[in-house]
FINULUM-910358 format. One record per residue: residue in one letter; y, x, z of N, C-alpha, C in turn. Coordinates in pm, whole numbers, padded with zeros to 5 digits, always signed. Layout:
% FINULUM-910358
AYXZYXZYXZ ...
***
This chain:
% FINULUM-910358
X-00120+00036+00032+00035+00017-00007+00126+00058+00015 X+00192+00043-00109+00341+00108-00066+00437+00051-00037 X+00475+00138+00082+00587+00089+00131+00713+00117+00127 X+00850-00018+00090+00968+00077+00088+01113-00032+00110 X+01179+00021+00130+01284-00119+00175+01359-00164+00068 X+01326-00309+00109+01370-00399-00020+01507-00479+00061 X+01594-00472-00031+01679-00563+00045+01733-00704+00000 X+01699-00803+00122+01697-00963+00078+01863-00995+00104 X+01941-01035-00018+02065-01075-00016+02067-01215-00028 X+02155-01270+00037+02165-01417+00043+02247-01456-00083 X+02249-01577-00150+02296-01612-00268+02420-01706-00208 X+02527-01662-00244+02644-01761-00111+02683-01897-00191 X+02619-01975-00117+02587-02064-00136+02732-02173-00211 X+02679-02274-00253+02823-02389-00335+02915-02458-00217 X+02879-02441-00093+02987-02487-00037+03068-02404+00041 X+03062-02289-00018+03160-02118+00082+03272-02246+00085 X+03337-02174+00195+03497-02268+00261+03524-02147+00348 X+03654-02183+00367+03730-02098+00444+03792-02163+00600 X+03680-02244+00676+03689-02315+00801+03747-02214+00897 X+03696-02111+00899+03761-02008+01027+03691-02114+01178 X+03528-02078+01129+03482-02162+01263+03428-02005+01349 X+03482-01910+01294+03367-01817+01386+03474-01751+01486 X+03463-01784+01585+03555-01656+01709+03492-01535+01704 X+03595-01448+01728+03608-01305+01688+03573-01245+01568 X+03575-01310+01484+03529-01286+01305+03661-01312+01292 X+03787-01163+01272+03917-01205+01253+03958-01195+01120 X+03853-01189+01026+03880-01207+00856+03881-01372+00862 X+03747-01411+00910+03756-01562+00911+03834-01607+00948 X+03878-01593+01066+03997-01687+01122+04127-01670+01040 X+04125-01534+01023+04265-01549+00962+04290-01575+00834 X+04168-01645+00794+04190-01690+00655+04178-01841+00639 X+04151-01905+00778+04145-02040+00775+04198-02161+00752 X+04192-02218+00640+04216-02322+00516+04266-02255+00437 X+04263-02136+00401+04272-02124+00220+04202-02203+00147 X+04233-02179+00008+04093-02231-00064+04035-02108-00092 X+03907-02144-00139+03757-02090-00130+03715-02085-00316 X+03664-01981-00307+03595-01988-00507+03436-01947-00429 X+03391-02047-00436+03231-02057-00437+03207-01991-00574 X+03234-01964-00695+03187-01938-00806+03185-01791-00850 X+03316-01766-00757+03333-01651-00846+03282-01547-00646 X+03248-01628-00568+03168-01540-00438+03036-01527-00502 X+02983-01628-00501+02823-01586-00555+02784-01478-00657 X+02920-01491-00785+02851-01398-00892+02914-01302-00864 X+02969-01221-00734+02997-01096-00691+02919-01051-00617 X+02809-01135-00525+02704-01125-00482+02560-01085-00555 X+02603-01164-00652+02454-01101-00760+02454-00991-00866 X+02669-00981-00830+02661-00845-00886+02675-00711-00830 X+02655-00736-00749+02634-00617-00623+02476-00631-00586 X+02396-00685-00640+02203-00698-00630+02195-00634-00744 X+02269-00661-00836+02216-00594-00977+02242-00439-00991 X+02367-00417-00922+02413-00299-00898+02318-00211-00765 X+02237-00263-00695+02150-00194-00624+02019-00153-00737 X+01973-00299-00770+01876-00264-00855+01874-00155-00960 X+02018-00107-01032+02040+00002-01144+02014+00142-01055 X+02040+00126-00909+01996+00271-00920+01844+00313-00880 X+01799+00161-00893+01602+00210-00874+01548+00121-00738 X+01645+00072-00666+01609+00018-00549+01548-00163-00581 X+01436-00173-00476+01421-00307-00507+01492-00395-00426 X+01490-00526-00470+01584-00636-00448+01541-00744-00461 X+01586-00823-00336+01524-00945-00300+01651-01014-00320 X+01579-01159-00250+01704-01282-00292+01664-01434-00127 X+01723-01490-00066+01719-01571+00005+01838-01688-00095 X+01787-01793-00100+01877-01875-00132+01961-01991-00028 X+02064-02072-00090+02132-02126-00014+02085-02223+00057 X+02103-02238+00205+02021-02343+00271+02104-02524+00237 X+02034-02590+00234+02128-02721+00226+02218-02777+00320 X+02332-02799+00202+02461-02858+00296+02507-02972+00221 X+02587-03046+00270+02587-03086+00396+02469-03097+00453 X+02464-03051+00611+02361-03027+00692+02351-03165+00736 X+02334-03293+00680+02334-03419+00760+02276-03458+00864 X+02144-03397+00874+02098-03419+01011+02142-03370+01116 X+02216-03304+01117+02277-03216+01189+02412-03331+01233 X+02455-03383+01165+02559-03465+01171+02525-03603+01254 X+02392-03633+01206+02376-03732+01284+02324-03725+01421 X+02290-03589+01464+02259-03558+01584+02368-03568+01654 X+02515-03514+01582+02605-03491+01687+02655-03635+01709 X+02627-03766+01631+02674-03875+01637+02824-03851+01613 X+02853-03799+01442+02971-03800+01376+03032-03888+01387 X+03162-03922+01421+03226-04039+01337+03390-03976+01347 X+03485-04122+01327+03594-04003+01259+03694-03968+01381 X+03641-03995+01470+03694-03894+01584+03698-03792+01633 X+03572-03742+01594+03498-03613+01592+03584-03500+01569 X+03549-03380+01636+03644-03279+01606+03606-03239+01485 X+03749-03210+01399+03680-03124+01278+03624-03041+01245 X+03619-02951+01339+03525-02811+01307+03373-02862+01302 X+03342-02959+01395+03214-02997+01447+03167-03053+01278 X+03262-03137+01219+03224-03169+01093+03229-03035+01000 X+03294-02941+00965+03319-02888+00942+03171-02792+00924 X+03142-02775+01057+03022-02725+01070+02922-02743+00955 X+02882-02852+00957+02759-02897+00891+02740-02861+00725 X+02883-02798+00637+02931-02732+00570+02919-02599+00547 X+02874-02537+00637+02953-02379+00677+02806-02284+00506 X+02854-02240+00460+02769-02123+00405+02774-02015+00475 X+02738-02010+00594+02762-01881+00620+02582-01811+00621 X+02498-01898+00567+02366-01835+00576+02344-01725+00465 X+02458-01753+00425+02475-01625+00257+02419-01474+00374 X+02454-01453+00466+02497-01360+00565+02376-01351+00593 X+02287-01308+00533+02156-01252+00572+02090-01174+00652 X+02182-01061+00690+02150-00976+00778+02169-01049+00935 X+02161-01187+00921+02196-01243+01074+02077-01384+01037 X+02013-01317+00941+01842-01456+00950+01742-01418+01000 X+01719-01312+01053+01617-01193+01172+01597-01082+01186 X+01544-01037+01245+01524-00901+01281+01372-00879+01265 X+01374-00740+01193+01265-00711+01136+01221-00597+01189 X+01106-00583+01225+00990-00472+01259+00910-00465+01146 X+00890-00316+01091+00817-00296+00950+00698-00267+01052 X+00549-00297+00890+00403-00224+00988+00410-00115+01038 X+00470-00014+01034+00463+00112+01133+00445+00125+01229 X+00565+00015+01290+00606+00002+01411+00542-00082+01551 X+00475-00161+01456+00393-00281+01542+00245-00237+01587 X+00237-00274+01695+00027-00320+01741-00015-00343+01636 X+00031-00470+01583-00116-00505+01476-00086-00447+01312 X+00032-00335+01319+00011-00285+01180+00058-00433+01087 X+00141-00548+01120+00192-00582+01042+00367-00586+01014 X+00402-00625+00940+00547-00650+00915+00620-00787+01018 X+00679-00801+01128+00724-00891+01178+00857-00950+01140 X+00896-01061+01147+01053-01166+01133+01025-01211+01252 X+01115-01195+01338+01173-01289+01431+01302-01371+01395 X+01312-01464+01343+01447-01577+01286+01521-01557+01397 X+01655-01535+01392+01741-01561+01474+01818-01719+01495 X+01826-01738+01651+01894-01824+01685+02022-01831+01668 X+02136-01793+01638+02261-01765+01650+02320-01876+01697 X+02284-01873+01879+02302-02029+01937+02446-01956+01962 X+02561-01890+01972+02688-01856+02041+02777-01934+01950 X+02719-01957+01852+02863-02001+01714+02777-02158+01665 X+02834-02289+01726+02787-02420+01639+02764-02429+01492 X+02822-02349+01429+02804-02406+01266+02697-02330+01205 X+02683-02220+01312+02516-02126+01268+02443-02182+01349 X+02424-02267+01488+02296-02267+01531+02210-02377+01455 X+02268-02409+01331+02173-02515+01297+02092-02471+01163 X+02109-02322+01162+02076-02276+01029+01913-02250+01052 X+01886-02216+01153+01721-02130+01210+01617-02184+01132 X+01622-02340+01145+01490-02413+01116+01451-02441+00923 X+01585-02401+00866+01587-02380+00751+01543-02251+00718 X+01581-02180+00762+01590-02016+00752+01430-01974+00761 X+01389-02058+00884+01271-01993+00894+01116-02070+00763 X+01182-02156+00747+01115-02244+00635+01070-02171+00548 X+01201-02102+00482+01210-02019+00368+01144-01885+00394 X+01143-01766+00501+01069-01679+00535+00943-01703+00543 X+00896-01794+00539+00751-01817+00561+00724-01846+00431 X+00809-01888+00331+00744-01919+00185+00774-01804+00166 X+00820-01683+00131+00883-01549+00086+00815-01455+00142 X+00762-01503+00267+00684-01403+00334+00560-01420+00386 X+00486-01550+00307+00345-01633+00324+00229-01514+00337 X+00213-01413+00290+00094-01330+00346+00057-01291+00453 X-00043-01361+00565-00032-01344+00658-00147-01188+00728 X-00149-01140+00591-00230-01003+00600-00108-00932+00619 X+00021-00956+00605+00087-00844+00582+00243-00887+00665 X+00237-00999+00693+00354-01053+00753+00357-01161+00877 X+00422-01121+01002+00439-01208+01095+00558-01326+01083 X+00587-01445+01121+00705-01438+01127+00679-01578+01211 X+00816-01502+01360+00823-01592+01437+00940-01662+01490 X+00892-01792+01515+00987-01875+01587+01093-01823+01664 X+01225-01874+01678+01335-01779+01745+01329-01795+01862 X+01411-01665+01992+01406-01660+02090+01481-01786+02148 X+01417-01816+02285+01478-02005+02306+01637-01967+02364 X+01725-02078+02336+01840-02070+02301+01949-02036+02440 X+01871-02007+02537+01980-01981+02657+02010-01819+02633 X+01902-01747+02540+01998-01594+02527+01963-01626+02368 X+02128-01553+02328+02179-01551+02188+02109-01432+02128 X+02085-01489+01999+02019-01346+01922+02078-01365+01733 X+02137-01296+01721+02219-01271+01582+02116-01177+01492 X+01991-01143+01511+01910-01078+01401+01966-00945+01383 X+01921-00931+01240+01928-00745+01201+02095-00693+01233 X+02194-00787+01213+02304-00714+01270+02331-00613+01359 X+02239-00667+01505+02285-00596+01577+02151-00496+01585 X+02049-00424+01498+01894-00409+01514+01946-00263+01396 X+01929-00114+01477+01879-00019+01341+01775+00039+01395 X+01739+00118+01231+01583+00162+01291+01618+00263+01213 X+01553+00386+01298+01594+00536+01239+01417+00615+01166 X+01379+00653+01075+01242+00735+01104+01285+00847+00990 X+01191+00920+00981+01194+01045+00842+01210+00961+00702 X+01119+00897+00679+01084+00783+00561+01107+00637+00630 X+01139+00521+00517+01129+00405+00560+00936+00365+00592 X+00870+00478+00546+00731+00400+00541+00683+00445+00656 X+00723+00560+00722+00690+00628+00842+00741+00560+01007 X+00625+00582+01082+00669+00493+01201+00784+00511+01248 X+00906+00432+01327+01009+00502+01330+01092+00423+01473 X+01174+00444+01533+01257+00457+01659+01350+00260+01623 X+01339+00181+01673+01403+00083+01639+01497+00042+01809 X+01658+00067+01751+01746+00027+01794+01800-00095+01814 X+01823-00209+01942+01877-00291+01948+01999-00257+02055 X+02119-00350+01995+02253-00320+01992+02278-00456+02061 X+02334-00452+02223+02375-00584+02247+02535-00571+02328 X+02568-00705+02356+02726-00683+02436+02701-00756+02547 X+02798-00707+02656+02781-00775+02754+02924-00891+02751 X+02871-00989+02831+02988-01111+02826+03088-01071+02878 X+03213-01149+02886+03320-01171+02945+03418-01099+02910 X+03402-01040+02817+03539-00991+02706+03647-01105+02676 X+03725-01078+02549+03799-01132+02469+03745-01231+02384 X+03637-01194+02328+03553-01274+02229+03397-01223+02307 X+03303-01379+02266+03216-01374+02297+03081-01279+02236 X+02986-01194+02321+02946-01099+02316+02807-01173+02262 X+02758-01182+02135+02627-01281+02061+02524-01225+02051 X+02527-01095+02109+02343-01061+02114+02354-01010+02255 X+02228-01107+02296+02240-01072+02469+02126-00968+02471 X+02104-00898+02556+02004-00792+02603+01877-00833+02616 X+01845-00973+02709+01750-01015+02729+01707-01050+02558 X+01757-01128+02486+01706-01179+02352+01636-01068+02286 X+01703-00927+02295+01667-00806+02205+01574-00781+02285 X+01529-00785+02400+01399-00741+02469+01297-00835+02430 X+01304-00949+02416+01208-01054+02378+01126-01047+02240 X+01294-00981+02156+01220-00999+01970+01163-00885+02025 X+01152-00790+02090+01104-00657+02042+00922-00667+02125 X+00937-00728+02269+00784-00779+02301+00743-00868+02193 X+00784-00925+02114+00741-01010+01988+00705-00951+01899 X+00747-00853+01877+00708-00741+01746+00555-00677+01774 X+00552-00656+01942+00456-00557+01964+00475-00387+01940 X+00628-00390+02003+00674-00275+01947+00611-00141+02072 X+00578-00056+02060+00571+00101+02156+00724+00097+02237 X+00718+00077+02343+00824+00094+02445+00917+00217+02418 X+00799+00301+02372+00821+00459+02392+00948+00485+02281 X+00964+00362+02180+00990+00404+02058+01143+00282+02014 X+01174+00222+02166+01211+00109+02175+01368+00182+02235 X+01484+00155+02163+01588+00143+02296+01714+00017+02266 X+01750-00007+02436+01849-00075+02383+01954+00002+02437 X+02074-00084+02349+02214+00045+02386+02339-00115+02384 X+02427-00057+02461+02550-00146+02445+02672-00089+02383 X+02740-00236+02303+02785-00204+02249+02930-00201+02276 X+02986-00121+02224+03149-00070+02352+03232-00258+02343 X+03269-00269+02442+03361-00386+02506+03504-00387+02429 X+03575-00269+02422+03659-00204+02332+03659-00261+02168 X+03563-00220+02124+03472-00284+01971+03490-00466+01940 X+03428-00483+02047+03367-00631+02022+03508-00704+02052 X+03611-00649+02153+03734-00689+02190+03828-00676+02045 X+03839-00558+01948+03857-00575+01837+03853-00610+01729 X+03727-00680+01699+03690-00783+01585+03548-00765+01567 X+03473-00658+01673+03360-00628+01583+03236-00696+01697 X+03177-00775+01580+03126-00910+01687+02999-00888+01651 X+02963-00814+01515+02810-00769+01552+02827-00587+01557 X+02731-00569+01566+02722-00418+01562+02729-00326+01447 X+02696-00417+01311+02657-00331+01198+02854-00363+01138 X+02938-00406+01204+03042-00359+01201+03141-00245+01230 X+03074-00180+01271+03103-00038+01326+02972+00046+01321 X+02877+00038+01276+02762+00131+01296+02654+00065+01148 X+02619+00180+01104+02468+00163+01021+02404+00311+01008 X+02302+00264+01019+02155+00379+01008+02078+00342+00899 X+02046+00460+00839+01934+00430+00742+01847+00589+00726 X+01690+00575+00793+01624+00662+00796+01708+00747+00918 X+01726+00873+00887+01783+00961+00975+01920+00993+00993 X+01984+00912+00927+02117+00906+00953+02153+00758+01053 X+02263+00826+01142+02360+00736+01187+02492+00744+01142 X+02566+00640+01071+02655+00646+01051+02793+00582+01117 X+02849+00602+01173+02917+00537+01301+03054+00577+01343 X+03126+00499+01429+03256+00470+01471+03232+00553+01583 X+03364+00652+01624+03352+00719+01731+03342+00583+01901 X+03398+00452+01880+03395+00386+01926+03321+00244+01934 X+03200+00328+01860+03132+00154+01839+03006+00120+01954 X+02989+00228+02045+02941+00235+02126+02973+00241+02307 X+02930+00208+02412+02990+00186+02514+02961+00301+02569 X+02854+00385+02584+02847+00541+02564+02812+00630+02432 X+02841+00668+02382+02828+00709+02266+02736+00854+02294 X+02775+00910+02350+02673+01081+02407+02553+01057+02442 X+02565+00947+02531+02442+00883+02563+02330+00880+02499 X+02432+00759+02399+02319+00696+02298+02276+00815+02173 X+02378+00897+02120+02319+00995+02029+02219+01051+02099 X+02173+01117+02216+02142+01203+02252+01996+01139+02270 X+02020+01017+02312+01874+00895+02338+01776+00901+02155 X+01851+00895+02070+01813+00876+01963+01793+00981+01935 X+01837+01093+01919+01782+01235+01886+01655+01251+02001 X+01647+01257+02100+01538+01233+02170+01416+01195+02118 X+01375+01057+02069+01300+00978+02045+01284+00981+01856 X+01395+01062+01838+01349+01045+01687+01393+01175+01612 X+01347+01265+01629+01360+01394+01560+01427+01382+01423 X+01572+01518+01399+01582+01526+01296+01712+01435+01297 X+01752+01321+01383+01846+01259+01329+01994+01277+01314 X+02046+01284+01228+02171+01281+01188+02318+01211+01193 X+02440+01276+01336+02523+01114+01363+02628+01149+01284 X+02674+01116+01155+02789+01105+01154+02884+00999+01162 X+02967+01069+01277+03095+00978+01345+03210+00997+01273 X+03256+00902+01254+03431+00879+01221+03529+00877+01327 X+03615+00995+01373+03695+00965+01458+03776+00836+01494 X+03836+00870+01597+03921+00719+01643+04044+00798+01552 X+04078+00927+01589+04226+00937+01560+04202+00965+01401 X+04145+00939+01298+04147+00965+01151+04137+00825+01090 X+04015+00743+01112+04028+00581+01187+03993+00493+01262 X+04124+00431+01231+04153+00329+01401+03996+00236+01360 X+04008+00168+01502+03925+00043+01501+03952-00067+01400 X+04080-00080+01438+04158-00191+01304+04125-00158+01207 X+04169-00025+01145+04109+00023+00983+03980-00011+00940 X+03907+00049+01048+03769+00002+01009+03686-00096+01035 X+03772-00190+01096+03714-00365+01111+03755-00386+00987 X+03929-00349+00949+03979-00476+00819+03910-00458+00725 X+03855-00305+00686+03823-00232+00560+03650-00273+00573 X+03570-00273+00659+03495-00289+00701+03360-00231+00608 X+03402-00060+00673+03393+00055+00619+03235+00042+00639 X+03212+00036+00809+03069+00042+00822+02976-00081+00804 X+03044-00191+00749+02916-00337+00716+02923-00220+00567 X+02896-00155+00565+02832-00105+00402+02657-00093+00404 X+02653-00093+00287+02467-00050+00273+02467+00085+00233 X+02403+00158+00347+02343+00301+00355+02213+00300+00324 X+02175+00340+00179+02072+00330+00134+02032+00465+00057 X+01870+00516+00034+01814+00562+00006+01790+00517-00173 X+01839+00563-00279+01765+00548-00410+01662+00640-00419 X+01593+00608-00534+01478+00679-00600+01541+00859-00603 X+01632+00857-00618+01729+01034-00640+01680+01108-00471 X+01724+00981-00424+01683+01074-00283+01818+01096-00210 X+01924+01082-00301+02075+01110-00260+02112+00960-00204 X+02158+00993-00055+02199+00847+00012+02352+00842-00019 X+02329+00696-00048+02447+00586-00105+02477+00547+00012 X+02632+00557+00012+02723+00425+00085+02778+00290+00014 X+02737+00188+00014+02791+00085-00088+02904+00048+00044 X+03037+00053-00063+03135-00031+00056+03173-00098-00043 X+03324-00221+00026+03342-00302-00038+03520-00241-00047 X+03570-00357-00187+03687-00249-00254+03786-00218-00132 X+03794-00289-00015+03883-00305+00073+03879-00180+00132 X+03766-00057+00152+03773+00077+00184+03861+00172+00074 X+03877+00173-00025+03934+00190-00110+04119+00160-00089 X+04153-00006-00090+04281-00021-00005+04345+00033+00073 X+04238+00067+00152+04293+00142+00310+04314+00317+00278 X+04422+00334+00276+04439+00522+00312+04373+00585+00367 X+04372+00575+00463+04289+00630+00629+04158+00628+00571 X+04112+00539+00548+03965+00496+00496+03925+00587+00408 X+03965+00547+00317+03936+00610+00151+03964+00762+00134 X+04075+00823+00249+04141+00955+00280+03925+01015+00380 X+03935+00974+00455+03845+01015+00503+03698+01024+00460 X+03676+00894+00377+03527+00908+00304+03555+01040+00205 X+03648+01064+00132+03668+01183+00072+03619+01318+00123 X+03672+01340+00262+03657+01425+00331+03521+01459+00352 X+03457+01326+00375+03318+01301+00419+03231+01395+00300 X+03328+01318+00196+03146+01392+00079+03217+01532-00036 X+03307+01579+00090+03380+01689+00046+03270+01788+00101 X+03250+01741+00272+03201+01797+00348+03017+01868+00337 X+02967+01787+00222+02821+01805+00204+02731+01750+00278 X+02764+01620+00383+02693+01616+00439+02530+01526+00390 X+02488+01460+00506+02370+01386+00434+02381+01243+00348 X+02522+01231+00374+02586+01083+00279+02635+01157+00173 X+02583+01138-00015+02630+01240-00075+02709+01119-00196 X+02687+01026-00200+02732+00915-00287+02897+00772-00184 X+02938+00786-00275+02995+00667-00224+03028+00513-00330 X+02978+00393-00347+02974+00310-00411+03076+00222-00373 X+03158+00138-00479+03247+00025-00460+03174-00080-00507 X+03229-00159-00446+03139-00298-00455+03313-00373-00516 X+03301-00523-00523+03395-00660-00515+03315-00752-00452 X+03339-00765-00297+03291-00885-00233+03388-00970-00168 X+03511-00938-00223+03633-01032-00198+03633-01158-00113 X+03566-01262-00223+03496-01337-00117+03428-01367+00002 X+03342-01319+00019+03294-01274+00093+03370-01218+00235 X+03439-01122+00231+03551-01044+00266+03629-01117+00295 X+03642-01205+00254+03778-01303+00348+03698-01397+00402 X+03610-01433+00438+03522-01511+00539+03438-01443+00610 X+03479-01296+00603+03399-01221+00750+03260-01130+00720 X+03238-01126+00613+03128-01075+00615+03121-00972+00462 X+03096-00818+00508+03075-00723+00396+02968-00678+00327 X+02915-00604+00254+02798-00580+00217+02695-00577+00259 X+02700-00532+00380+02538-00514+00507+02536-00650+00543 X+02668-00742+00557+02622-00873+00626+02572-00958+00515 X+02518-00926+00375+02480-01037+00268+02342-00997+00269 X+02298-00875+00297+02111-00809+00317+02026-00824+00440 X+01913-00901+00414+01850-00813+00520+01719-00714+00492 X+01734-00608+00566+01622-00500+00513+01530-00549+00562 X+01377-00529+00480+01281-00566+00504+01189-00450+00440 X+01090-00402+00540+01040-00261+00460+00883-00315+00413 X+00865-00292+00335+00739-00337+00287+00694-00340+00131 X+00553-00393+00119+00490-00373-00011+00564-00475-00080 X+00656-00443-00212+00713-00549-00285+00619-00637-00345 X+00483-00616-00376+00364-00665-00442+00329-00803-00322 X+00324-00763-00173+00292-00865-00076+00380-00965-00040 X+00516-00957-00129+00621-01086-00090+00594-01176-00205 X+00588-01283-00199+00616-01417-00283+00715-01398-00399 X+00693-01343-00544+00765-01288-00660+00915-01352-00670 X+00881-01495-00670+00983-01534-00679+01115-01538-00637 X+01084-01464-00491+01191-01383-00383+01242-01265-00429 X+01173-01229-00553+01232-01051-00595+01314-01084-00739 X+01385-00996-00751+01511-01020-00802+01489-00945-00929 X+01476-00953-01104+01478-00892-01154+01580-00951-01311 X+01590-00907-01395+01721-00886-01454+01680-01037-01519 X+01605-01106-01550+01591-01236-01587+01612-01346-01503 X+01614-01289-01329+01623-01399-01275+01758-01381-01245 X+01850-01260-01257+02001-01264-01232+02072-01355-01331 X+02014-01297-01458+02083-01423-01540+02064-01559-01545 X+01940-01600-01518+01943-01777-01471+02064-01792-01399 X+02019-01727-01230+02116-01755-01151+02247-01747-01195 X+02308-01623-01269+02430-01614-01330+02449-01762-01418 X+02361-01818-01482+02397-01917-01534+02412-02015-01472 X+02383-02079-01370+02314-02207-01286+02488-02167-01216 X+02504-02049-01176+02670-02044-01071+02758-02089-01190 X+02754-02056-01253+02867-02066-01381+02880-02195-01422 X+02736-02292-01403+02786-02411-01445+02800-02485-01345 X+02757-02513-01232+02753-02542-01150+02770-02510-01017 X+02812-02443-00929+02916-02431-00835+03028-02457-00828 X+03091-02502-00780+03212-02573-00798+03336-02410-00725 X+03431-02447-00868+03525-02291-00905+03594-02255-00741 X+03632-02393-00688+03751-02400-00516+03688-02493-00481 X+03697-02489-00337+03693-02579-00236+03855-02552-00175 X+03923-02641-00164+04006-02672-00090+04007-02723+00108 X+04046-02655+00215+03990-02746+00327+04029-02928+00321 X+04079-02992+00281+04063-03095+00207+03927-03196+00162 X+03863-03070+00093+03774-03119+00001+03654-03137+00096 X+03689-03079+00186+03538-03053+00275+03515-03184+00327 X+03396-03217+00343+03366-03340+00394+03342-03454+00291 X+03442-03472+00184+03407-03556+00081+03276-03607+00017 X+03261-03717-00029+03139-03741-00069+03131-03683-00223 X+03196-03639-00299+03214-03593-00383+03178-03468-00413 X+03246-03398-00318+03184-03245-00309+03071-03229-00252 X+02987-03340-00186+02851-03345-00144+02778-03356-00223 X+02838-03434-00314+02727-03439-00425+02697-03332-00511 X+02826-03246-00561+02807-03156-00673+02774-03044-00577 X+02785-03009-00445+02710-02907-00351+02536-02953-00354 X+02509-03038-00306+02376-03054-00322+02310-03073-00491 X+02370-03079-00559+02312-03087-00687+02289-02940-00787 X+02418-02856-00763+02418-02770-00727+02282-02661-00709 X+02296-02662-00601+02139-02600-00499+02049-02607-00518 X+01999-02777-00607+01871-02800-00659+01860-02771-00808 X+02007-02759-00861+01940-02697-00985+01896-02544-00968 X+01962-02434-00843+01920-02275-00848+01756-02296-00810 X+01695-02418-00739+01595-02353-00674+01479-02422-00810 X+01542-02530-00893+01463-02572-01014+01410-02485-01127 X+01555-02389-01122+01546-02244-01208+01503-02198-01209 X+01443-02164-01059+01375-02010-01029+01260-02021-00940 X+01228-02186-00953+01056-02260-00939+01025-02305-00778 X+01138-02227-00692+01131-02242-00584+01145-02447-00489 X+01096-02526-00545+01133-02650-00558+01053-02661-00424 X+00995-02595-00349+00939-02668-00212+01036-02682-00107 X+01123-02592-00093+01263-02622-00014+01342-02689-00030 X+01329-02796-00172+01451-02875-00199+01429-03001-00116 
***
């Protein structure tokens, strides 16, 4: 079996809108009430996937969830007096950020030698808390081969779990046994700490991980207060490299030492706060980047256009490349529609180390599927959604039809 990292990107759904529902996500709240462009958003996401495939990387995808979620609205007994934010929550397209879909432990790390996925409960944000039933149905379809995958129910909702956005893995190569690092926040700050330490510990036990190859690390309260609502806004790891902001962790030195002591050869690329402040890092999503190892072996950082727009960030990246460190290339992608709603390139993908042959092939991207997706999006996705349209019957019909056409085109009608 040939294990490799597969990035599963979320297709941006046709209900993509800027309702500003995510407390602590500064981009989302800043753009609340603006007009969104679902068609452009979805096409930008597909273009990013195609660019990664062009590097020779395996690429998968996950599909938009059904919106509006009428069952959730019914459970809330929504009427004309209901808080508009609750109504808007039923239309949220936030499942496009598949870094929050689940936490993934590859087969080399687990007791039973299978790849384990635990769907995230996302309980700290009402608009995301109702995603998991539809997400787990999709995961159990894509990873239905029980000889190779185990898909778990979510952590009980008394503890918040936000999935892979707060999880890092280090190994000499993706197919080797690795060190899994779970990053949590402590409550009581300016913004809610979305990942609870207890939730991370539950996931580690569910996955049958060796306690000697697991670390639980606290995210810096300063980073959360600055708008780093997930660890992947201030740090990202790939194989033997940690790319991190100086202020990402509550105790950076102890964190680096603990990682190196349990995974030999890890290199830390730390961006100093006096070169790139937290505001610049979070505003540009420098760390919410995809850190990838293409077949060439030259590690590549995929960053959003906003990094090039920020002089401090771009100058630091040029200095990093000139320094001949482990990250050899920086690729820039346009995901401005996702960025304006608070998610960069890394938010849009879930990393799964597996043999692509064990995945349902309908969820693996190729040139024909990407072209078919682009055609459906161009024809059926709304060009724009203004805040006043959210909740309308006309938009509901358009969104439902658009998703249905995509499922039909891809032959994944079980999710209809």
